[in-house]
N, C-alpha and C positions, 0 to 999 in steps of 0.2 A: 441949167438943171440943178444947181445947188440948192434951190428952194424946194425941191421935191424929196421927201423922205420915204424910202421903201421899207415896209415891214413884212417879213415873212413869218407866218404863223406856223409854228412847229407842231402844233397839236398837243394832245394830252398823252395818256398812257399808250395810245396806239393799239388798243385791244383788238381791233379788227385785223391788224397785221401781225398779231402774235402767232408763233413764237419768234418771228424775225425781229420784233421789238423787245425781246426778253432782256437784252443787255445793251440796247442802244435806243436813242430817240428815233422817232419815225422818219424825220428828214435825213438821218444818217444811214438808212437802209440802203445797201448796195443795189445798183440798178444798171441793166444793160452791159454787164461785164466789167466795167471799169469806173462807172459813175456812182454818185449818191443821189437820192431823190432831191436833196436840197440844191444840187447843182442846177436843176432846171429853172426855178424862179430866179436864182442869183444870176445865171447866165442871161436870162431875159432882161434883167435890170442892166447888166453891164453892156449888152448889145444896144440898149437904148440910152447909154451914157448916163444912167442913174446909178451913182456910185456911193450913195450914202444909204447903207443897208443894215437893218437890224434883224436878227433872227430871234424870235421869242419862243422859248421852250422851258420845260421844267422837269422832265423825266429823263433819266439815263443820258445826260447830256455830255458825258466825258468824251465819247468817240466823236460826237458832233464838234466839240471844241477842238479836238485834235485835227479833224479834217479841215475845218474853217481856217485855223491858224496856220496850217501847212500849205493851204491852197490860195487863199485870197489875200495877197499882200500888195497894196497899191503904193505907188511912190508918193513922196511928200508934196509933190507939186499938184496932184489932182485933188487933194484933201478928201479922198474917198476912203471908205472903210466898210468892212463887213464884220459886225460885232454881235456876239450872242448875249442875249439878256435872259438869264435864267431867273426863276422865281426867287425873290430875296425878301428878307424881313427888314422893315424900316420902322420908324417911329409912327408912321401913318397906317401901316397894315403889316400883318404878320402871317397871313394865310397863303395858301396856294392860289394860282390863277383859277377862277371859277368858270371861265369860258373865254371865248376869243375876244370879246369886247372888254372883259375884265382884265385880260392880259395887257391890252393896249392902255387901258385906264391907269393901271398900276405902274406903267413905265412912262407916263407923261413927263415926269421930271427929267428923264433922259432925252426924250424927244424934243421937248421945248428948248433945250440948249442949242439945237440946230436951227431954230427959228424957221421952220418950214412953212410954205404957203399951201402945200398940198401933201397929202398922205396917199400912198398907194399901198393897199393891203393885198398880200398875195398868200396863197396856200403853199405849204411845203410838201404836198404829196400828189401833185398833178403833173401830167406830161403834156406839154404844149409849147409852141413857139409863137409869141405874140409881139408885135411892135408896140411897146408900151408908150413910145412917143406919140403914136397915132391915137392910142387910148387917151392919153393926157390932153392932146389937142382937141379931141372930140368933147372931152369934159369941159375944157375952157370955152370952146366955141358955143356950147349949148347953154352956158351960164347956169349950169346946174350946181347945186350944193354937193350932190353925191352922184356918182355914176357907177353902175353895176355892169360888169362885163357878163354877157350871157351868150348862150349858143343854142342852136336849134336841136331839140331832142324829141324822141318819140314819147308816146303816152307811157310806155313801160318804164323808160328811163326817168320820166318826170316824177314817178312815184317817190324816188329817193333823193330828189333835189329840191331846192327852193325854186319855185316857178314864178314868172313875172307876167303881169298883164299890162300891156302898154297901149298907148294911143298911137295915132298915125305919125306923131312927131317924136315917137320913141320915149315919151315921158311915162314913167311907171305910175299906174293908178291903183295897182293892187299887187300884193305879194303873199305867197303861201309857201310855208316851209314843209317839205316832205308830205304831200297830200295822201300818199298811199295809193293802192291799186283800185280801190272800190269807189272812192269819192268822185262825184261829178265835177270835173274841172273844164267843161267844154267852153265856158266863158273866157278861159285863159288861152285859148288857141291863138296862135300868132296871126295878126292881121295879114291879109293877102299881100298887101303892098310891101310888107317887111319880110316875107318868106323868101328863103334862098331857093326853094323848090316850089314854084307856083302851083304845081300839080299835086302837091302833097297836102292832104287835109289834116292828117294826124301830126301836127307840128306845134310844139310848145317852146317857150324860151326858158331855159334852165339857167339859174345863176351858177357862175363858175367859181364863186367865192373870191372874186377879184374885184376890189372896190377902189374908187378914187374919191377922197374926201377933201373939200376945202378945209383948211386948218381950223377955222372958226366953227364950221359945221361939225367937225369931229369933236371939238370941245363941248359944243352944245348937246350933241347926241349922247355923249358919255357922262354928262353931268347928272347922273342918277345911279341906281344900283343894278341896272340891267346888265346881264353878263354875256349874252351871245349876239353876234351880229345878225345871223340868219333868222333866228327865232324871235328876237326881240327888237334889236336896234333898227334894222331896216324897215320892218312893218310900221314901227312908230314914226320913223323919219319921213315916210311917205306922206303922212298927215301934216307935217310941219315944214318940210323943205321940198324944193324941186329935186326930184330924183329921176335920173335918166337911165335908160338901158343902152349899152354899147354892144351891138350884135357882132360876134366874132365868128367868121366863117371857116376858120382853119381847124386842124385836128386838135382835139382836146380829150383827155381821158383822166378820170379820177382814179387814182391808184389807192383806193381805200380799203380793199379787202385782199386776202390771199389769192382768190380767183382772179381779180383784176390784175394784181401784181404778176401772177404767173402768165396769164394770157397776153398782157401788154409786153412783157419781156420777149416772149416767143414770137410775137408779131414783128418784132424788130428783125427777125431772121428771114422774113419773106423777101422775095425778089424786089418788090417795090413796097416797102413798109410805108404806112401812112404817116409815121413820124420818121423824119430823115436826119440821122446824126451827121450825114455827110454833106453838110452845108457850110462852105468856107466863109460865107458872108456873115452868117449868124451862128457861130459855133456854140456848142455846149462845153463849158470849161470844167475841169476837175483837177485833182492833184497830179502834178508832174512827178512821176515816180522814177524816171530814168531807168526803166527796166529794159532788158534786151528784147528783141523781137521773138515771137513765138516760133517754136521749132516742131515740125511735123515729121515723124519718122515712119514711113510706110503706112500712113493712116488714110482713112477714107472719111472726108468731111462733106456733108451734104446740107445745104441751106442752114448753116450754123455760123456763129460768131466766136472767134477766139481772141481774147484780149492779150495784151502784151505779157511777156515773161512766162508763157506756158511751154511745157514739153509734153508732146502727145506721141506715143509710140505704139504702132501697130494696133490702132483702135478704130472703131467705127462711131462717128458722131453724126447724128441726124436731128435736124430741127431743134438745136440746143444752143445755149449760151455757155461758153467756157470762160470763167472769170480769171482775173489776174493771178499769175504764179501757179496755175493749176498743173499738177503733174498727173498724167493719165498713163497707166502702165499697159503692157502688152495684153492683147486679147479682150480689152474692155469695150463695152458698148453703151452709148448714151443716146436715148431717143426721147425728145420732148423734155429735156432737163435744163433747169436753170441752176448752174453751178457757179457759186460766187467766188471761188478761188481761195487764196490764202494770203495772210499778212506777212509771211516770211518763207524763206527756203530753209530746208534742213540740210546740214552738211553731213559728211560721211561718218563723223564721230557720233552725231545725233542719231543717224540711221542705225548704226551699230548698237547704240543704247536701246533704240526701239526694238530691235531684233532680240536683244537679251531680255527685255521686259515683255516680249511677245505682244507688242502693240503695233498696229500698222503705221506706215509713214503717212504724213499729211498728203492728201490727194486721193486718187482713185486707183485701187490696187489691181493687180493682174486678174483678168477674167471676170471682173465685176460687170454686172448687167443692171442698168438703171433705166427706168422708164417712167415718165410723167411725174417728176419729183423736183423739189427745190432743195438743193444742197447748200447750206449756209457756209460761212467761212471756216477755214481751219479744220474741216471735218476729215477724219481718217476712215476711209472705206477699205476694209481688208480684202484679201484675195477671195475671189469667187462669191462675193456678196450678190444677193438678188434683191432689188428694190423696185417695187411696183410692177413687177413683170406679169403677175397674174391679172386677169380681167374681172376679178371679183368686185362686187359692190362694197365700197369701203364705208365704215361708220366713223364719223368725225369724233376725235377725242385725243387724249394724252396717253400714249402707250409707252411712257418711260423714256426710252432713248430716241423716240420719234413721235411726231404728231401727224394726224390727218385732219386737214382743214379744207372745207369746201371740196372734199373728195381727193385732195392732193396730198401726197406724202411730203412732209417737211422734216428735214434732218437739221436740228438746231446747231448753232455755232459750237465748235470745239468738241462735237460728239465723236466717240470712238465706236466704230462698227467692226467687230472682230471678224476674222475670216469665216466665210460660210454663213454669215447672217442672212436670213430671209425675212423681208418685210413685204 
């Protein structure tokens, strides 16, 4: 597998996940209580024994660097690495990455030193578990120059994805990027013999943003000024190369918006979630923090996840995710909340200083009631705060110390909510 190079595209400013991307790159956004989004594609690579991995990013990459450097350290015998490539100025170019393809093109000098035969391009903001060895084998067996991983989607979902038209041999004969909801795309319907549900007529193949390129095909496709894989490179390549579709039948979710992020997190708390973190054979890896187990003091938790290092006292937690090091004080209630936790514990001296300065401690204070919200890291929620408790229709916008995005209350990282705050 040493001839395969994996490239994880970290995305741009991550505007659709703002304010979670206000101070961090999109792949570094915490997920599922203890993970980061970037852990998903990296873990898929490691489980497939693909251990030459580059992360390409350019915005707010400090926290991503910290996470990668403290998490993925391979021994010297495997010759594996996980390395971040942020945008840099060179004698050949001095600008930012202009798109996904441009990011790969500008990093060819780094990639070529590994002498890969194949490139696997992955997205940094999706939730899935795929056997990348099987994907690679399918690509090699088909003798295609490029293979695009795709999954069956409905007409509504197809509006915001790149959709493929394939023949009976899975060769792609047409590609359309984000057709919208009104355009006629009936000719793109999945052939009956390739449908996972033979009785479903409203079935299309949506691109997962996961590609396998022969090394020479990658060089050929990027020998121009085109900047984006989905909008430009793939449609052009179909006319000049053999491009195949690889149909993936497992769970896949694009975590591109605040609504997707919120709902995908909470889906993990269901009795049988569609994505299962409890898989010993193909685990999702993350930073080993050596935190103590979580402690529950007279609390009621229902269909929720508590990460390590939490202390929850006399609280009611329903359909929520409680992130690492979260301190929840007596009388608090969380319902439908994604709480990301904290990067540190406060000692007694710090708590005394907080009391003197009349600011709450990090965590959820006594008597706080929170419903339908995302609480970013290191937030201080004071006594008796009320967040999202009302059933009023909310207008999206920036409200100073909080945001409403897709109808969801989002409390940004390091925010202080003083006692009695009502949102």
